[in-house]
Every structure is written in structure tokens, then in C-alpha cells.
C-alpha positions in Angstrom: 13.3 26.4 -1.7 14.0 26.9 2.0 16.9 25.2 3.7 18.4 25.1 7.2 20.2 28.4 6.6 17.1 30.3 5.3 15.1 30.9 8.4 13.3 27.5 8.7 15.3 26.4 11.7 18.2 27.8 13.5 21.4 27.9 11.5 23.1 25.8 14.1 22.9 22.0 13.8 21.2 21.9 17.2 17.5 22.3 16.9 16.5 23.0 20.5 14.8 26.1 19.1 13.4 24.3 16.1 10.5 26.3 14.7 8.8 26.9 11.4 8.0 30.5 10.5 4.4 31.5 9.8 3.2 32.2 6.3 5.0 29.3 4.6 1.9 27.5 3.3 3.2 27.9 -0.3 6.6 26.3 0.6 7.6 23.7 -2.0 11.0 22.5 -0.8 12.1 21.9 2.7 15.6 20.6 3.5 16.6 19.9 7.1 19.2 17.3 6.4 21.7 16.9 9.2 19.8 19.1 11.7 19.4 17.3 15.1 15.8 18.0 16.1 15.7 15.3 18.8 16.2 17.8 21.6 13.1 19.7 20.6 10.8 16.7 20.4 9.6 16.8 24.0 8.1 20.3 23.7 7.6 20.5 19.9 6.2 17.9 17.5 8.0 18.5 14.2 5.4 16.7 12.2 2.4 18.9 13.0 3.6 22.2 11.4 5.1 20.3 8.4 1.8 18.5 7.8 0.2 21.9 7.1 2.5 22.5 4.1 0.1 21.0 1.6 2.1 22.4 -1.4 5.4 20.8 -0.3 7.0 18.8 -3.1 10.2 17.8 -1.4 10.7 17.0 2.2 14.3 16.0 3.3 14.7 15.0 6.9 17.7 12.7 6.7 20.1 12.3 9.6 18.0 14.4 11.9 18.1 12.0 14.8 14.3 11.4 14.6 13.2 8.3 16.5 10.0 6.3 17.0 7.2 5.7 14.6 6.7 7.2 11.2 3.9 9.9 11.5 1.7 8.4 8.9 -1.4 10.6 9.4 0.6 13.8 9.2 2.5 12.7 6.1 -0.7 11.9 4.3 -1.5 15.6 4.4 1.4 16.3 2.0 -0.7 15.6 -1.1 1.8 17.2 -3.5 5.0 15.7 -2.2 7.2 13.8 -4.8 10.4 13.4 -2.7 10.3 12.1 0.9 13.7 11.4 2.5 14.1 10.3 6.1 17.2 8.1 5.9 19.8 7.6 8.7 17.4 8.3 11.5 16.2 6.0 14.4 12.8 5.0 13.0 11.7 1.6 14.1 8.1 1.2 12.9 7.0 -0.3 9.7 6.3 1.7 6.5 2.5 1.6 6.3 0.5 0.8 3.3 -1.3 4.1 3.7 1.8 6.0 2.3 1.0 4.5 -1.1 -2.0 6.9 -1.1 0.6 9.6 -1.8 0.1 9.3 -5.5 2.5 12.1 -6.3 5.4 10.3 -4.5 8.2 9.3 -6.8 11.3 9.2 -4.5 11.2 7.6 -1.1 14.3 7.1 1.0 14.0 5.4 4.5 17.4 3.7 4.2 19.5 3.5 7.4 16.5 2.8 9.6 15.2 -0.4 11.2 12.0 -0.8 9.2 9.8 -3.4 7.6 8.4 -2.8 4.1 5.0 -4.5 4.0 3.7 -2.6 1.0 1.3 -4.6 -1.0 0.6 -1.6 -3.4 4.2 -0.6 -4.1 4.9 -0.7 -7.8 8.4 0.8 -8.1 11.3 0.9 -5.6 14.5 2.7 -6.4 17.2 2.8 -3.7 20.2 3.0 -6.1 23.5 4.3 -4.7 22.1 4.8 -1.2 24.9 2.5 0.1 22.6 1.0 2.7 24.6 -2.2 2.9 23.5 -5.5 4.4 21.2 -8.0 2.8 17.9 -7.6 1.0 15.1 -7.8 3.7 12.7 -10.8 3.6 9.8 -8.3 4.0 10.4 -7.2 0.4 8.4 -10.3 -0.7 5.3 -8.6 0.8 5.4 -6.0 -2.0 3.5 -8.3 -4.4 2.7 -5.5 -6.8 6.2 -4.3 -7.4 7.3 -4.3 -11.1 10.6 -2.3 -10.8 13.3 -2.8 -8.3 16.5 -0.7 -8.7 19.3 -1.4 -6.2 22.6 -0.5 -7.9 25.6 0.5 -5.8 24.1 -0.2 -2.4 26.8 -2.5 -0.9 24.3 -5.3 -0.8 25.8 -8.6 0.5 24.9 -12.2 0.5 23.0 -14.3 -2.1 19.9 -13.4 -4.1 17.2 -14.1 -1.5 13.9 -15.8 -2.1 12.1 -12.6 -1.3 13.1 -11.3 -4.8 12.1 -14.4 -6.7 8.7 -14.2 -5.1 7.9 -10.9 -6.8 5.8 -12.4 -9.6 5.0 -9.1 -11.3 8.6 -7.9 -11.5 9.6 -6.6 -14.9 12.9 -4.8 -14.2 15.5 -6.0 -11.7 18.8 -4.2 -11.4 21.3 -5.2 -8.7 24.5 -3.9 -10.3 27.7 -3.0 -8.5 27.1 -4.8 -5.2 28.7 -7.6 -3.3 26.2 -10.3 -4.1 27.6 -13.8 -3.9 26.4 -17.4 -4.4 24.7 -18.8 -7.4 21.9 -17.5 -9.6 18.9 -19.2 -7.9 17.0 -21.8 -9.8 13.8 -20.1 -8.5 14.6 -17.2 -10.8 12.3 -19.1 -13.3 9.3 -17.9 -11.2 9.9 -14.3 -12.5 7.9 -15.1 -15.6 7.3 -11.4 -16.5 10.9 -10.3 -16.1 12.1 -8.3 -19.1 15.3 -6.6 -17.8 17.8 -8.4 -15.6 21.1 -6.7 -14.8 23.6 -8.1 -12.2 26.9 -6.9 -13.5 29.9 -6.3 -11.2 29.0 -8.7 -8.4 30.6 -11.9 -7.1 28.1 -14.5 -8.5 29.6 -18.0 -8.9 28.7 -21.3 -10.4 26.8 -22.0 -13.5 23.9 -20.1 -15.2 20.9 -22.3 -14.3 19.0 -23.8 -17.3 15.8 -22.8 -15.4 16.4 -19.2 -16.5 15.2 -20.2 -19.9 11.7 -20.7 -18.4 11.5 -16.9 -18.3 10.3 -16.3 -21.9 10.0 -12.5 -21.6 13.6 -11.2 -21.1 14.8 -8.5 -23.5 18.0 -7.6 -21.7 20.3 -9.8 -19.7 23.6 -8.5 -18.2 25.9 -10.8 -16.2 29.2 -9.0 -16.9 32.0 -9.0 -14.3 31.1 -11.9 -12.1 32.7 -15.3 -11.5 30.3 -17.5 -13.4 31.7 -20.8 -14.6 30.7 -24.0 -16.4 28.2 -24.1 -19.2 26.2 -21.4 -21.0 22.8 -22.9 -21.5 22.2 -22.9 -25.2 18.5 -22.2 -24.6 19.4 -18.7 -23.5 20.3 -17.9 -27.1 16.9 -19.1 -28.2 14.8 -16.9 -25.9 12.3 -15.4 -28.3 12.5 -11.8 -27.0 16.1 -11.5 -25.9 17.9 -8.7 -27.8 20.9 -7.8 -25.5 23.1 -10.4 -23.8 26.3 -9.6 -21.9 28.5 -12.1 -20.1 32.0 -10.8 -20.4 34.6 -11.0 -17.6 33.4 -14.4 -16.3 35.0 -17.9 -16.3 32.8 -19.8 -18.7 34.4 -22.8 -20.4 32.4 -24.3 -23.1 32.2 -24.4 -26.9 29.0 -23.0 -28.3 28.1 -23.7 -31.9 28.0 -20.7 -34.1 24.7 -21.9 -35.6 23.0 -21.1 -32.2 24.0 -17.5 -32.5 22.9 -17.4 -36.1 19.4 -18.6 -35.1 19.1 -16.2 -32.2 17.4 -12.8 -32.4 20.1 -11.0 -30.5 21.0 -7.5 -31.5 24.0 -7.2 -29.2 26.3 -9.8 -27.7 29.2 -9.1 -25.4 31.5 -11.9 -24.4 34.8 -10.1 -23.9 37.1 -12.2 -21.7 34.6 -14.8 -20.6 36.4 -18.0 -21.6 33.6 -18.8 -24.0 34.4 -20.4 -27.3 32.3 -20.2 -30.4 32.6 -23.3 -32.6 32.3 -22.9 -36.3 30.1 -25.9 -36.9 30.0 -25.6 -40.7 31.4 -28.8 -42.2 33.9 -26.9 -44.2 35.4 -25.1 -41.3 37.3 -26.6 -38.4 38.7 -23.7 -36.2 37.4 -22.3 -33.0 37.3 -18.6 -32.4 37.8 -17.4 -28.8 35.9 -14.3 -27.7 
């Protein structure tokens, strides 16, 4: 592994003398995070020597003051790269579909740039804990093949956008620990392949829409630590594959017959302080237990 202090670039954070040493074709890790290479760009194109490092597995160019378009052609030469990080730069072009040809790529971070994401072949997107802030971009709906979207701890604001509910192949959606507001959209029912939905520790309000029961594939549903109110749709407890259901720390206010829980296939239920009451609907019992 070579980093900024190991003779790849000058040890200063000013890369006016930016240069790669010869004989590094076997280099596997290159970390230039925080090195300002903008002053060298007029006389030196950083992407050309880097593109010759075909054995590179990790390339980290975050916060390097790189501007302009993403050098797609040069990056495609990195046929072994699994981690590509170019966050917090001044990139303005779109992320091209061609990057999906990097079949070894498992970690991609372009956060903190002004980019579009038009990837039709993208299958998995994990930007958890990047603290990118803002709202989920509408261009996400172009990623029609995506099955996994992980966006925990990113300071995401606003309501759940239609761009998410248009991801028809989505199987796992995690938006935990953000600042998401508004209601769970009725259009969530369009995510018919969704198996894992986790939205805990947000600011969701209103009721849980009955349309969520049209998603017959959920195995895991976590809505802990929100401001959900009103009814708990009884049909949720009858979802055929649901095993884990968490709804504690909300403001639900409804009695739910115990028999519904007995008929469900749930392995774990967490109500905590949710305001939910379970009614013992056996004819010989008349009390209500508060969870």
C-alpha cells in the first residue's frame, strides 16, 4: 500500500509537483485523500499514469479538488479495482453506465459531487454513513436493476421520494438514522420484491398505509423510533413471510386482538413504548395488556 507520505506524491498537501514514480505497475493500494492536485492539472493529467496501474485494487482520491468530467476511459483500465472513492471533489458529469463494466468494483463513493446516477445496470448501492445530506436524487429511479440500497446515517432529509418506489427489483432498503419526514408513501406497494425494509430512527409521521400489505415478500420490517400514529393495519401481521416486525417508540393508538398475533408467523415482535395495546379476545378474559 502506497499513500501520500510514501513517495507517490509530495508529502505536502500541495501537489504542484504531483508525479507517480516509475515501476509501480504492481501497486495495489493508492491513497491520495486530501491532496490538492488541482494546480498540477494544467501540465499533468493525473488519470493517465493511474490508468496504467492495472493491478490497483483500491483508489482513493477524495477531497483532491478534482474538477470536470469523470475520466471514464482511463478508469476502465483498472480491471482489478474493488474500491473507488472520489468524494468531495468538484466533479459535475454523470456517472456513466460504462463503469458498471468494472466487474470487480464493490465500493463506489462519489458523494459530495454534483452528479447524476443514470446506471441501468447497477445492482447494489451502499453509501451508508457518508453523511452526504440533502434529499435522495430523482435520477436514482434510472437504476432499474438495483436490488440493494443502503443509505444509513447519511443525514438524508425530506420525504421518501417516488424515485425509490420505482425501483421494482428492490429487495433490501435501509434508510436508518436519517432525517426522513412525511408519511410512508402509498406507492411503497409497488416494491413487490422487497424483503427487508428498515427505516428506524427517522421522523416519519402519520399512519402505516394499508397498501404496504400488498408487498407479500417482506421478511423484516423495522419502523422503530419514528412518530407513526393511528392504526396498525392488521394485515401486516398476516403477511405470509414476515418474521421480524419492530415498531417501538412510536405513537400508535389502537387495540389489536391477540388472536391476530397468534395466527401470524412472526418470530420476533418489538413494540416497546409504541402506544399499541393487545386485546385478549378470548371470551374468558377481559383485560388489555399494554406493550
